[in-house]
C-alpha positions as CSV (number, residue, x, y, z in Angstrom):
1,X,-37.4,27.1,15.2
2,X,-36.3,24.6,12.6
3,X,-36.0,27.3,9.9
4,X,-34.1,29.5,12.3
5,X,-31.7,26.7,13.2
6,X,-31.2,25.8,9.5
7,X,-30.5,29.4,8.6
8,X,-27.9,29.6,11.5
9,X,-26.1,26.5,10.2
10,X,-26.0,27.8,6.6
11,X,-24.6,31.1,8.0
12,X,-21.9,29.3,9.9
13,X,-21.0,27.3,6.8
14,X,-20.7,30.5,4.7
15,X,-18.6,32.3,7.4
16,X,-16.3,29.2,7.7
17,X,-15.8,28.9,4.0
18,X,-15.1,32.6,3.6
19,X,-12.7,32.8,6.5
20,X,-10.7,29.8,5.4
21,X,-10.6,31.0,1.8
22,X,-9.4,34.4,2.9
23,X,-6.6,33.1,5.0
24,X,-5.7,30.2,2.8
25,X,-5.0,31.9,-0.5
26,X,-2.9,30.2,-3.2
27,X,-0.8,27.4,-1.7
28,X,2.9,28.3,-1.3
29,X,5.5,26.5,-3.2
30,X,7.0,23.4,-1.5
31,X,10.0,24.1,0.7
32,X,13.6,24.2,-0.2
33,X,14.8,20.9,-1.5
34,X,11.8,20.5,-3.8
35,X,12.3,19.8,-7.5
36,X,9.8,21.0,-10.1
37,X,9.1,18.2,-12.6
38,X,8.2,18.6,-16.2
39,X,5.0,17.2,-17.7
40,X,7.0,14.2,-19.0
41,X,6.6,12.7,-15.6
42,X,3.6,10.4,-15.4
43,X,1.9,8.3,-12.7
44,X,0.8,5.1,-14.2
45,X,1.1,1.7,-12.6
46,X,-0.6,-1.6,-11.9
47,X,1.1,-3.4,-9.1
48,X,0.5,-5.6,-6.0
49,X,0.7,-4.5,-2.4
50,X,2.3,-6.4,0.5
51,X,-1.0,-8.2,1.2
52,X,-1.2,-9.5,-2.4
53,X,-4.0,-7.1,-3.5
54,X,-3.8,-5.3,-6.8
55,X,-3.2,-1.5,-6.6
56,X,-3.1,1.0,-9.4
57,X,-2.5,4.7,-9.5
58,X,-6.3,5.2,-9.8
59,X,-6.7,3.8,-6.3
60,X,-4.7,6.8,-5.0
61,X,-6.8,9.5,-6.6
62,X,-8.2,11.9,-4.0
63,X,-5.1,11.5,-1.8
64,X,-1.7,13.0,-1.7
65,X,0.8,10.1,-2.4
66,X,4.3,10.3,-1.1
67,X,6.2,7.8,-3.3
68,X,9.7,6.4,-2.8
69,X,11.4,3.8,-5.1
70,X,13.9,1.4,-3.5
71,X,14.4,-2.2,-2.5
72,X,14.3,-4.3,0.7
73,X,18.0,-5.4,0.4
74,X,19.2,-1.8,0.2
75,X,22.0,-1.5,2.8
76,X,21.7,2.2,3.8
77,X,20.0,4.7,1.5
78,X,16.5,3.2,1.6
79,X,16.3,2.7,5.4
80,X,17.3,6.3,5.9
81,X,14.7,7.6,3.4
82,X,11.9,5.4,4.8
83,X,12.8,6.6,8.3
84,X,12.3,10.2,7.1
85,X,9.0,9.2,5.5
86,X,7.8,7.7,8.7
87,X,8.9,10.7,10.7
88,X,7.1,13.0,8.3
89,X,3.9,11.1,8.7
90,X,4.2,11.5,12.4
91,X,4.4,15.3,11.9
92,X,1.0,15.3,10.2
93,X,-2.3,15.4,12.1
94,X,-4.6,12.4,12.1
95,X,-7.0,14.3,9.8
96,X,-4.2,15.1,7.4
97,X,-2.8,11.5,7.4
98,X,-6.2,10.2,6.5
99,X,-5.8,11.9,3.1
100,X,-2.1,10.8,2.6
101,X,-0.9,7.6,0.9
102,X,2.8,6.8,1.7
103,X,4.1,4.3,-0.9
104,X,7.3,2.3,-1.3
105,X,7.7,0.8,-4.8
106,X,10.5,-1.8,-5.3
107,X,13.1,-1.5,-8.0
108,X,14.0,-5.2,-7.4
109,X,11.0,-7.2,-8.2
110,X,12.9,-10.4,-8.6
111,X,13.6,-10.5,-4.9
112,X,10.9,-8.2,-3.4
113,X,7.8,-10.4,-3.2
114,X,4.8,-9.0,-1.4
115,X,5.6,-11.2,1.6
116,X,9.2,-9.8,1.7
117,X,7.9,-6.2,1.5
118,X,5.4,-6.9,4.3
119,X,8.2,-8.0,6.6
120,X,10.5,-5.1,5.4
121,X,7.9,-2.5,6.1
122,X,6.6,-3.9,9.3
123,X,8.3,-1.1,11.2
124,X,5.5,1.2,9.9
125,X,2.4,-0.5,8.6
126,X,1.2,2.9,7.3
127,X,3.5,2.6,4.3
128,X,2.2,0.6,1.4
129,X,4.7,-1.6,-0.4
130,X,4.2,-2.3,-4.0
131,X,5.8,-5.0,-6.2
132,X,4.9,-6.8,-9.4
133,X,6.5,-8.6,-12.3
134,X,9.5,-7.0,-14.0
135,X,7.5,-5.4,-16.8
136,X,5.0,-3.9,-14.4
137,X,7.7,-2.4,-12.2
138,X,9.7,-1.1,-15.2
139,X,6.6,0.6,-16.5
140,X,6.0,2.3,-13.2
141,X,9.7,3.4,-13.1
142,X,9.5,4.8,-16.6
143,X,6.6,7.2,-15.6
144,X,8.5,8.5,-12.6
145,X,11.8,8.6,-14.6
146,X,13.5,6.4,-12.0
147,X,17.0,5.1,-12.6
148,X,17.8,1.6,-11.4
149,X,20.6,-0.8,-12.4
150,X,21.8,-4.0,-10.7
151,X,25.5,-4.2,-9.9
152,X,27.1,-7.6,-9.1
153,X,28.8,-7.7,-5.7
154,X,31.7,-10.2,-5.3
155,X,31.7,-12.5,-2.4
156,X,28.2,-11.6,-1.3
157,X,25.2,-13.8,-0.6
158,X,22.9,-11.1,-2.1
159,X,24.7,-11.5,-5.4
160,X,24.0,-7.9,-6.5
161,X,23.0,-4.5,-5.3
162,X,20.8,-2.0,-7.1
163,X,22.1,1.4,-7.8
164,X,19.0,3.7,-8.0
165,X,17.9,7.3,-7.8
166,X,16.6,8.3,-4.4
167,X,13.8,10.9,-4.3
168,X,10.4,11.3,-2.7
169,X,7.8,11.9,-5.4
170,X,4.7,14.0,-4.4
171,X,1.6,13.0,-6.3
172,X,-1.3,15.5,-5.9
173,X,-4.8,14.3,-5.1
174,X,-5.8,14.9,-8.8
175,X,-3.0,12.4,-9.8
176,X,-0.6,14.9,-11.2
177,X,3.1,14.6,-10.5
178,X,4.5,18.1,-10.1
179,X,7.3,17.9,-7.5
180,X,10.0,15.6,-6.2
181,X,11.7,16.1,-2.8
182,X,15.3,15.4,-2.0
183,X,15.7,12.4,0.2
184,X,17.8,14.4,2.7
185,X,15.0,16.9,3.5
186,X,14.0,17.1,7.1
187,X,10.8,15.2,8.0
188,X,9.1,18.5,9.0
189,X,9.8,19.9,5.5
190,X,8.5,16.8,3.9
191,X,5.4,17.1,5.9
192,X,5.0,20.7,4.9
193,X,5.3,19.7,1.2
194,X,2.6,17.2,1.8
195,X,0.4,19.9,3.3
196,X,0.9,22.1,0.3
197,X,-0.2,19.2,-1.9
198,X,-3.3,18.8,0.2
199,X,-4.0,22.5,-0.3
200,X,-3.6,22.2,-4.1
201,X,-6.2,19.5,-3.9
202,X,-8.4,21.6,-1.6
203,X,-8.3,18.6,0.8
204,X,-6.8,20.7,3.6
205,X,-9.5,23.3,3.3
206,X,-12.1,20.6,3.7
207,X,-10.3,19.3,6.8
208,X,-10.3,22.7,8.3
209,X,-14.0,23.3,7.5
210,X,-14.8,19.9,9.2
211,X,-12.8,21.0,12.2
212,X,-14.6,24.3,12.3
213,X,-18.0,22.5,12.3
214,X,-16.9,20.1,15.0
215,X,-16.4,23.1,17.3
216,X,-19.2,25.4,16.2
217,X,-21.9,22.8,15.6
218,X,-21.5,21.1,18.9
219,X,-24.8,21.1,20.9
220,X,-23.5,23.7,23.3
221,X,-22.8,26.1,20.3
222,X,-26.2,25.7,18.7
223,X,-28.9,28.2,19.5
224,X,-32.0,26.9,21.2
225,X,-30.2,23.7,22.3
226,X,-29.9,23.1,26.0
227,X,-27.1,20.9,27.3
228,X,-27.8,19.2,30.6
229,X,-24.9,19.2,33.0
230,X,-23.9,15.9,34.6
Protein backbone atom coordinates (compact mmCIF):
# COMPACT_ATOMS: atom_id res chain seq x y z
CA UNK A 1 0.00 0.00 0.00
CA UNK A 2 2.87 2.37 0.90
CA UNK A 3 4.59 1.68 -2.41
CA UNK A 4 1.35 2.24 -4.31
CA UNK A 5 0.74 5.53 -2.50
CA UNK A 6 4.32 6.71 -3.11
CA UNK A 7 4.00 5.85 -6.78
CA UNK A 8 0.74 7.81 -7.00
CA UNK A 9 2.37 10.88 -5.42
CA UNK A 10 5.32 10.72 -7.84
CA UNK A 11 2.86 10.40 -10.71
CA UNK A 12 0.95 13.48 -9.56
CA UNK A 13 4.22 15.42 -9.32
CA UNK A 14 5.20 14.46 -12.86
CA UNK A 15 1.78 15.37 -14.24
CA UNK A 16 1.78 18.71 -12.38
CA UNK A 17 5.25 19.65 -13.60
CA UNK A 18 4.49 18.64 -17.17
CA UNK A 19 1.18 20.50 -17.25
CA UNK A 20 2.62 23.69 -15.80
CA UNK A 21 5.63 23.55 -18.10
CA UNK A 22 3.42 23.06 -21.12
CA UNK A 23 1.09 25.96 -20.38
CA UNK A 24 3.81 28.24 -18.95
CA UNK A 25 6.29 28.38 -21.82
CA UNK A 26 8.72 31.25 -22.08
CA UNK A 27 7.68 34.22 -19.94
CA UNK A 28 6.26 37.07 -21.98
CA UNK A 29 7.99 40.43 -22.09
CA UNK A 30 6.85 42.91 -19.43
CA UNK A 31 3.89 45.09 -20.42
CA UNK A 32 3.94 48.39 -22.26
CA UNK A 33 5.77 51.04 -20.27
CA UNK A 34 8.71 48.73 -19.56
CA UNK A 35 12.26 49.80 -20.40
CA UNK A 36 14.90 47.23 -21.30
CA UNK A 37 18.16 48.00 -19.50
CA UNK A 38 21.71 47.36 -20.65
CA UNK A 39 24.18 45.20 -18.78
CA UNK A 40 25.74 48.39 -17.41
CA UNK A 41 22.99 48.48 -14.78
CA UNK A 42 24.06 46.69 -11.61
CA UNK A 43 22.47 45.87 -8.27
CA UNK A 44 25.08 46.42 -5.59
CA UNK A 45 24.38 48.04 -2.24
CA UNK A 46 24.96 47.80 1.50
CA UNK A 47 22.45 49.94 3.33
CA UNK A 48 20.33 50.04 6.49
CA UNK A 49 16.58 49.42 6.70
CA UNK A 50 14.00 51.42 8.66
CA UNK A 51 14.58 49.20 11.70
CA UNK A 52 18.31 49.90 11.70
CA UNK A 53 19.33 46.47 10.36
CA UNK A 54 21.91 46.15 7.57
CA UNK A 55 20.56 45.02 4.20
CA UNK A 56 22.54 44.22 1.06
CA UNK A 57 21.49 43.18 -2.41
CA UNK A 58 22.50 39.62 -1.50
CA UNK A 59 19.64 39.55 1.03
CA UNK A 60 17.14 39.94 -1.82
CA UNK A 61 18.36 36.97 -3.85
CA UNK A 62 15.60 34.48 -4.57
CA UNK A 63 12.94 37.21 -4.63
CA UNK A 64 11.79 39.69 -7.22
CA UNK A 65 12.67 43.16 -5.93
CA UNK A 66 10.60 46.16 -6.98
CA UNK A 67 12.89 49.09 -6.25
CA UNK A 68 12.10 52.81 -6.26
CA UNK A 69 14.46 55.70 -5.46
CA UNK A 70 13.06 58.83 -3.85
CA UNK A 71 13.01 60.74 -0.57
CA UNK A 72 10.66 61.30 2.33
CA UNK A 73 10.33 65.07 1.82
CA UNK A 74 9.33 64.65 -1.82
CA UNK A 75 6.20 66.77 -2.32
CA UNK A 76 4.39 64.84 -5.05
CA UNK A 77 6.20 62.38 -7.33
CA UNK A 78 7.30 59.92 -4.63
CA UNK A 79 3.93 59.66 -2.85
CA UNK A 80 2.21 58.92 -6.17
CA UNK A 81 4.79 56.29 -7.13
CA UNK A 82 4.68 54.59 -3.74
CA UNK A 83 0.90 54.57 -3.91
CA UNK A 84 1.16 52.68 -7.20
CA UNK A 85 3.68 50.28 -5.67
CA UNK A 86 1.34 49.57 -2.77
CA UNK A 87 -1.62 49.05 -5.11
CA UNK A 88 0.45 46.69 -7.27
CA UNK A 89 1.26 44.61 -4.20
CA UNK A 90 -2.45 44.38 -3.46
CA UNK A 91 -2.96 42.98 -6.97
CA UNK A 92 -0.67 40.02 -6.23
CA UNK A 93 -1.72 36.87 -4.42
CA UNK A 94 -0.41 36.10 -0.94
CA UNK A 95 1.80 33.37 -2.42
CA UNK A 96 3.24 35.76 -4.99
CA UNK A 97 3.84 38.52 -2.43
CA UNK A 98 5.84 36.08 -0.30
CA UNK A 99 8.45 36.09 -3.08
CA UNK A 100 8.48 39.86 -3.70
CA UNK A 101 10.60 42.52 -1.97
CA UNK A 102 9.26 46.06 -2.43
CA UNK A 103 12.10 48.51 -1.72
CA UNK A 104 12.33 52.29 -1.33
CA UNK A 105 15.90 53.67 -1.38
CA UNK A 106 16.43 57.27 -0.37
CA UNK A 107 18.31 59.78 -2.54
CA UNK A 108 18.47 62.13 0.46
CA UNK A 109 20.53 60.33 3.12
CA UNK A 110 21.29 63.55 4.99
CA UNK A 111 17.65 63.84 6.08
CA UNK A 112 16.23 60.34 5.63
CA UNK A 113 17.32 58.47 8.73
CA UNK A 114 15.97 54.97 9.35
CA UNK A 115 13.52 56.42 11.88
CA UNK A 116 12.24 58.97 9.39
CA UNK A 117 11.79 56.31 6.71
CA UNK A 118 9.90 54.12 9.16
CA UNK A 119 7.43 56.93 9.79
CA UNK A 120 7.21 57.81 6.10
CA UNK A 121 6.49 54.22 5.04
CA UNK A 122 4.11 53.44 7.90
CA UNK A 123 1.19 53.57 5.44
CA UNK A 124 2.43 50.25 4.03
CA UNK A 125 4.85 48.26 6.24
CA UNK A 126 5.40 45.80 3.39
CA UNK A 127 7.74 48.33 1.77
CA UNK A 128 11.33 48.22 2.98
CA UNK A 129 12.98 51.63 3.33
CA UNK A 130 16.75 51.79 2.91
CA UNK A 131 19.19 54.55 3.82
CA UNK A 132 22.84 54.86 4.76
CA UNK A 133 25.69 57.31 4.65
CA UNK A 134 26.18 59.48 1.57
CA UNK A 135 28.85 57.22 0.05
CA UNK A 136 26.75 54.05 0.43
CA UNK A 137 23.67 55.67 -1.09
CA UNK A 138 25.71 57.15 -3.93
CA UNK A 139 27.14 53.71 -4.68
CA UNK A 140 23.65 52.19 -4.86
CA UNK A 141 22.49 54.99 -7.15
CA UNK A 142 25.45 54.50 -9.47
CA UNK A 143 24.55 50.86 -10.07
CA UNK A 144 20.95 51.71 -10.94
CA UNK A 145 22.05 54.80 -12.94
CA UNK A 146 19.79 57.01 -10.82
CA UNK A 147 19.98 60.78 -11.27
CA UNK A 148 19.53 62.94 -8.17
CA UNK A 149 20.56 66.52 -7.46
CA UNK A 150 19.64 68.85 -4.59
CA UNK A 151 18.08 72.17 -5.59
CA UNK A 152 17.87 75.06 -3.08
CA UNK A 153 14.36 76.33 -2.40
CA UNK A 154 14.02 79.95 -1.29
CA UNK A 155 11.89 80.74 1.75
CA UNK A 156 11.41 77.08 2.59
CA UNK A 157 11.95 75.33 5.92
CA UNK A 158 13.12 72.26 3.99
CA UNK A 159 15.96 74.27 2.50
CA UNK A 160 16.16 72.18 -0.65
CA UNK A 161 14.34 69.70 -2.83
CA UNK A 162 15.92 66.79 -4.69
CA UNK A 163 15.35 66.53 -8.43
CA UNK A 164 15.59 62.84 -9.25
CA UNK A 165 14.73 60.25 -11.87
CA UNK A 166 11.54 58.33 -11.14
CA UNK A 167 11.30 54.69 -12.25
CA UNK A 168 10.49 51.32 -10.75
CA UNK A 169 13.41 48.91 -11.15
CA UNK A 170 12.61 45.22 -11.50
CA UNK A 171 15.32 42.99 -10.05
CA UNK A 172 14.88 39.32 -10.96
CA UNK A 173 15.28 36.55 -8.35
CA UNK A 174 18.78 35.81 -9.65
CA UNK A 175 19.81 39.42 -8.90
CA UNK A 176 19.87 40.62 -12.51
CA UNK A 177 18.47 44.03 -13.40
CA UNK A 178 16.84 43.74 -16.82
CA UNK A 179 13.84 46.08 -16.81
CA UNK A 180 12.69 49.40 -15.44
CA UNK A 181 9.04 50.43 -15.35
CA UNK A 182 7.65 53.91 -15.91
CA UNK A 183 6.26 55.36 -12.70
CA UNK A 184 2.98 56.13 -14.47
CA UNK A 185 2.17 52.48 -15.17
CA UNK A 186 -1.13 51.22 -13.82
CA UNK A 187 -0.76 49.08 -10.67
CA UNK A 188 -2.15 46.05 -12.49
CA UNK A 189 0.54 46.37 -15.17
CA UNK A 190 3.24 46.73 -12.52
CA UNK A 191 1.92 43.57 -10.84
CA UNK A 192 1.99 41.73 -14.18
CA UNK A 193 5.61 42.80 -14.71
CA UNK A 194 6.42 41.40 -11.27
CA UNK A 195 4.74 38.10 -12.21
CA UNK A 196 6.85 37.89 -15.36
CA UNK A 197 9.96 38.36 -13.22
CA UNK A 198 8.80 35.55 -10.94
CA UNK A 199 8.39 33.37 -14.03
CA UNK A 200 11.90 34.19 -15.19
CA UNK A 201 13.11 33.01 -11.80
CA UNK A 202 10.87 29.90 -12.00
CA UNK A 203 9.33 31.08 -8.72
CA UNK A 204 5.81 31.31 -10.08
CA UNK A 205 6.01 27.74 -11.38
CA UNK A 206 6.93 26.55 -7.89
CA UNK A 207 4.00 28.49 -6.44
CA UNK A 208 1.62 26.83 -8.90
CA UNK A 209 3.02 23.36 -8.22
CA UNK A 210 2.55 23.89 -4.47
CA UNK A 211 -1.01 25.04 -5.13
CA UNK A 212 -1.57 21.91 -7.25
CA UNK A 213 -0.30 19.70 -4.43
CA UNK A 214 -2.45 21.44 -1.83
CA UNK A 215 -5.50 20.44 -3.87
CA UNK A 216 -4.52 17.02 -5.17
CA UNK A 217 -2.61 15.76 -2.12
CA UNK A 218 -5.36 16.55 0.36
CA UNK A 219 -6.53 13.44 2.30
CA UNK A 220 -9.73 13.32 0.31
CA UNK A 221 -7.79 13.13 -2.96
CA UNK A 222 -5.38 10.36 -1.92
CA UNK A 223 -6.18 6.76 -2.76
CA UNK A 224 -6.78 4.49 0.18
CA UNK A 225 -7.35 7.34 2.62
CA UNK A 226 -10.72 7.57 4.29
CA UNK A 227 -11.93 10.93 5.50
CA UNK A 228 -14.44 10.75 8.32
CA UNK A 229 -17.36 13.10 8.06
CA UNK A 230 -18.18 15.33 11.00
